[in-house]
C-alpha positions as CSV (number, residue, x, y, z in Angstrom):
1,M,0.0,0.0,-0.1
2,N,1.2,3.6,-1.1
3,Y,0.9,7.1,0.2
4,V,-0.9,6.2,3.5
5,S,-0.8,8.8,6.6
6,F,-0.6,7.4,10.3
7,G,-4.2,8.6,10.5
8,D,-5.1,6.4,7.8
9,S,-3.1,3.6,9.1
10,M,-4.9,3.8,12.4
11,R,-8.3,4.0,10.5
12,F,-7.4,1.1,8.5
13,T,-6.8,-0.8,11.7
14,N,-9.9,0.2,13.2
15,W,-11.8,-1.1,10.2
16,L,-9.9,-4.7,10.6
17,H,-11.2,-4.5,14.3
18,N,-14.4,-4.1,13.3
19,D,-14.5,-7.1,11.0
20,Q,-13.9,-5.4,7.8
21,P,-17.4,-4.3,6.9
22,S,-17.6,-4.0,3.1
23,T,-21.1,-3.1,2.5
24,G,-23.0,-0.2,3.9
25,V,-21.8,3.3,5.1
26,Q,-18.4,3.6,6.5
27,N,-18.8,5.8,9.6
28,A,-17.5,6.3,13.4
29,S,-18.5,2.6,14.1
30,T,-16.2,1.1,11.5
31,T,-13.1,3.7,10.9
32,E,-13.1,6.2,14.1
33,D,-13.2,3.4,17.0
34,G,-12.0,0.2,17.4
35,T,-8.4,-0.4,18.5
36,Y,-8.1,3.5,18.4
37,F,-10.7,6.1,19.5
38,I,-9.7,8.6,16.7
39,N,-13.1,10.6,16.7
40,G,-12.7,12.5,13.4
41,K,-9.2,13.8,14.4
42,T,-7.1,14.9,11.4
43,S,-4.6,17.3,12.3
44,D,-0.9,16.2,13.4
45,S,-1.3,17.6,17.1
46,D,-4.8,16.1,17.2
47,L,-3.5,12.8,16.1
48,Q,-0.6,12.7,18.4
49,T,-3.3,12.2,21.5
50,V,-4.6,9.1,20.0
51,S,-3.1,5.9,21.2
52,R,-3.9,2.4,21.3
53,K,-6.8,1.3,23.5
54,T,-5.4,-0.9,26.7
55,T,-7.8,-3.8,26.1
56,G,-9.8,-5.7,23.3
57,A,-7.4,-4.8,20.6
58,T,-7.6,-7.3,17.5
59,W,-5.3,-5.3,15.1
60,A,-2.7,-2.5,15.7
61,V,-0.2,-0.6,14.1
62,T,2.8,-1.8,16.0
63,S,4.7,-0.2,19.0
64,E,8.1,0.7,17.9
65,D,9.3,-2.0,20.3
66,E,7.1,-4.6,18.6
67,W,8.3,-3.8,15.2
68,Y,11.9,-3.6,16.5
69,K,11.8,-7.2,18.0
70,A,10.0,-8.6,15.1
71,A,12.6,-7.2,12.8
72,Y,15.9,-8.0,14.5
73,Y,15.2,-10.1,17.4
74,N,17.3,-13.4,17.0
75,P,15.6,-15.9,19.6
76,A,17.9,-18.7,19.1
77,S,20.8,-16.5,20.5
78,N,19.0,-14.0,22.4
79,S,20.4,-10.9,20.6
80,Y,19.6,-8.6,17.5
81,Y,20.6,-8.5,14.2
82,L,21.8,-5.6,12.7
83,Y,19.6,-5.9,9.6
84,P,16.2,-7.1,9.1
85,T,17.1,-10.0,6.9
86,R,18.9,-12.3,9.6
87,S,21.9,-10.6,9.1
88,D,24.6,-8.3,10.6
89,T,26.1,-7.6,6.8
90,A,24.5,-5.1,4.5
91,P,21.6,-6.4,2.3
92,G,21.8,-6.7,-1.5
93,N,18.7,-6.3,-3.7
94,D,18.6,-9.5,-5.9
95,M,15.2,-11.0,-5.7
96,T,16.7,-14.4,-7.1
97,D,19.9,-14.5,-4.7
98,V,19.1,-17.5,-2.4
99,S,21.5,-15.9,0.5
100,H,19.0,-14.5,2.7
101,N,20.2,-11.3,2.9
102,N,18.6,-8.9,0.3
103,A,16.0,-6.2,0.3
104,N,14.1,-3.7,-2.0
105,I,16.7,-1.0,-1.6
106,Y,18.6,1.3,-3.8
107,T,22.3,-0.2,-3.9
108,D,24.7,1.7,-6.1
109,G,23.2,4.7,-7.5
110,T,22.0,3.1,-10.4
111,N,20.2,0.0,-9.8
112,Y,16.9,-0.6,-8.5
113,P,15.8,-4.3,-8.0
114,I,12.9,-4.0,-10.3
115,D,12.2,-1.8,-13.3
116,S,12.3,1.9,-13.2
117,G,8.6,3.4,-12.4
118,K,7.6,0.2,-10.9
119,Y,9.7,0.7,-7.6
120,T,7.9,-1.1,-5.1
121,T,7.5,-4.7,-4.7
122,V,4.4,-6.9,-3.9
123,G,4.7,-8.1,-0.1
124,G,7.1,-10.9,0.4
125,Q,8.8,-10.6,-3.2
126,F,12.0,-11.2,-1.3
127,A,10.9,-14.6,0.1
128,N,14.5,-15.6,1.0
129,S,14.9,-12.8,3.3
130,T,12.6,-12.9,6.1
131,S,13.0,-11.4,9.4
132,P,14.1,-13.6,12.4
133,Y,10.2,-14.1,12.9
134,D,9.2,-14.7,9.2
135,T,8.0,-11.3,8.3
136,F,8.4,-9.9,5.2
137,D,9.9,-6.5,3.8
138,Q,10.8,-5.1,7.2
139,G,13.8,-3.6,5.4
140,G,13.2,-1.8,2.2
141,N,10.2,-1.7,-0.3
142,V,8.2,0.8,1.9
143,S,9.0,2.6,5.3
144,E,6.4,1.7,8.0
145,W,4.8,3.6,10.7
146,N,4.7,2.4,14.0
147,E,3.1,4.4,17.3
148,A,6.2,6.0,18.5
149,I,6.0,9.9,19.0
150,V,9.4,10.7,18.0
151,Y,9.9,14.3,17.6
152,G,7.0,17.0,18.3
153,S,3.8,15.4,17.1
154,N,5.7,13.2,14.5
155,R,5.6,9.8,14.4
156,G,7.9,6.9,13.8
157,L,9.1,5.3,10.9
158,R,11.2,2.5,10.6
159,G,12.7,0.1,8.0
160,G,13.7,2.1,4.9
161,S,12.2,2.1,1.4
162,F,13.1,1.2,-1.9
163,Y,14.9,4.8,-2.3
164,D,17.0,4.3,0.6
165,H,20.5,2.6,1.1
166,D,21.5,-0.4,3.1
167,N,22.3,2.1,6.4
168,D,18.5,2.9,6.3
169,L,17.6,-0.6,7.5
170,R,20.2,-0.6,10.4
171,S,18.5,-1.7,13.6
172,A,19.9,1.9,14.9
173,A,18.1,4.0,11.9
174,R,14.9,5.5,13.1
175,Y,12.8,8.2,11.6
176,D,9.8,10.2,12.0
177,C,7.3,12.0,9.8
178,P,4.2,14.2,10.5
179,A,1.3,12.0,10.9
180,T,-1.0,13.5,8.1
181,I,1.6,12.9,5.5
182,K,1.2,10.2,3.2
183,I,4.2,8.0,2.8
184,R,4.9,5.1,0.7
185,Q,3.7,2.3,3.3
């Protein structure tokens, strides 16, 4: 999914929480209340006040800690990898490589893994490069929102995207964006 704001992400999460109604009017009962009580909030400062309900959440935008553990934690050694591809070595961007260390990233200034104009890939395209918990694309492809409020009213972003280099996939790379900006997610 591309060009999604943090507010859009919370509303989609509420829609999932409310059993994904596909017919009828979409209103406060389908998008404004569920995992998050948004109540029509649209500005960055208003969206900063929205947080996950403490009970009953079926779906949620991950917290930064949840996202980080799913991307980097190695349960076999009780340690963390540097990259979300089960590796401490920078990933490449070859979809056919079976080395288990590739992601949809910009590598050498000229090469994207797929044709120009189609820069994002379908989720799971780099099937040989899952995180330690077998999640796909936590590094590269599109940046991912998390619930953290990082700077002012800006929400957290992790994972880098297709136009980022391998450094943006490192476990220490942390970014933020206004909650109303639509990012490639």
